[in-house]
C-alpha positions as CSV (number, residue, x, y, z in Angstrom):
1,X,45.1,25.5,-8.9
2,X,44.4,22.4,-10.5
3,X,44.4,20.7,-7.2
4,X,41.5,22.9,-6.1
5,X,39.8,22.1,-9.5
6,X,40.0,18.5,-9.2
7,X,39.1,18.2,-5.7
8,X,35.9,20.4,-6.5
9,X,35.0,18.1,-9.5
10,X,35.6,14.9,-7.1
11,X,33.2,16.8,-4.5
12,X,30.1,17.4,-6.8
13,X,30.6,14.1,-8.4
14,X,30.6,12.5,-4.6
15,X,27.5,14.5,-4.0
16,X,25.8,13.6,-7.4
17,X,26.5,9.7,-6.9
18,X,25.0,10.3,-3.3
19,X,21.8,11.9,-4.4
20,X,21.3,9.5,-7.9
21,X,21.7,6.7,-5.2
22,X,19.5,7.8,-2.6
23,X,16.5,8.6,-5.1
24,X,16.9,5.1,-6.9
25,X,16.7,3.3,-3.6
26,X,13.5,5.2,-2.7
27,X,10.9,2.8,-2.5
28,X,8.4,3.4,-5.7
29,X,4.4,3.5,-4.6
30,X,2.9,0.5,-5.9
31,X,0.0,1.3,-8.2
32,X,-1.5,-2.2,-8.4
33,X,-2.1,-1.7,-4.5
34,X,-3.6,1.4,-4.9
35,X,-6.0,0.2,-7.7
36,X,-6.9,-3.0,-5.7
37,X,-7.6,-0.6,-2.5
38,X,-10.2,1.4,-4.9
39,X,-11.6,-2.0,-6.0
40,X,-12.0,-3.1,-2.5
41,X,-13.3,-0.1,-1.1
42,X,-15.9,0.2,-3.8
43,X,-17.0,-3.6,-3.2
44,X,-17.2,-3.1,0.4
45,X,-19.4,0.0,-0.3
46,X,-21.8,-1.3,-2.5
47,X,-22.1,-4.5,-0.6
48,X,-25.7,-4.8,1.0
49,X,-24.1,-6.7,3.9
50,X,-21.9,-5.0,6.6
51,X,-19.6,-7.8,6.4
52,X,-18.1,-9.6,3.5
53,X,-16.3,-13.0,3.2
54,X,-12.5,-12.6,2.8
55,X,-12.1,-15.3,0.0
56,X,-14.7,-13.4,-2.1
57,X,-12.8,-10.1,-1.5
58,X,-9.7,-12.0,-2.2
59,X,-10.9,-13.4,-5.4
60,X,-12.1,-10.0,-6.5
61,X,-8.2,-8.5,-6.5
62,X,-6.4,-11.7,-7.2
63,X,-4.5,-11.7,-4.2
64,X,-3.1,-13.9,-1.4
65,X,-5.1,-13.6,2.2
66,X,-2.4,-11.8,4.0
67,X,-1.8,-8.9,0.9
68,X,-5.9,-8.7,1.0
69,X,-5.8,-7.9,4.5
70,X,-3.1,-5.5,4.5
71,X,-5.0,-3.5,1.5
72,X,-8.1,-3.9,3.1
73,X,-6.5,-2.2,6.4
74,X,-5.0,0.3,4.4
75,X,-8.8,1.0,2.8
76,X,-10.3,1.6,6.4
77,X,-11.8,-2.0,6.5
78,X,-11.6,-4.0,9.9
79,X,-11.9,-7.9,10.4
80,X,-14.9,-9.0,12.4
81,X,-13.8,-9.8,16.2
82,X,-15.7,-13.2,16.3
83,X,-14.9,-14.4,12.9
84,X,-11.6,-13.5,11.2
85,X,-13.1,-14.4,7.7
86,X,-15.3,-11.6,7.8
87,X,-14.4,-8.4,6.5
88,X,-16.1,-5.0,6.4
89,X,-15.6,-1.0,6.7
90,X,-14.9,0.2,10.0
91,X,-17.7,3.1,9.9
92,X,-20.2,0.1,9.6
93,X,-18.5,-2.3,11.9
94,X,-18.9,0.2,14.6
95,X,-22.7,-0.3,14.6
96,X,-22.1,-4.3,15.6
């Protein structure tokens, strides 16, 4: 009987360790990225120009070029085909 109880306790402990381990390994959402995305999206929508300089967008959120590009893509922006330093909302860029 004690063997069965010990085996049950061991199985429950093993399962709990697996569940807790997987929860701890799950990537947390990066709230800074979400805030940066909202700021960039607001800036792109308010801009009177269809295209915006990457350097100005980057300075707005304080990120590197690559990080800014990734967030711009998540926000629905695209780079200009003939000038990679310019970015705009995909909806507005379609008329180009």
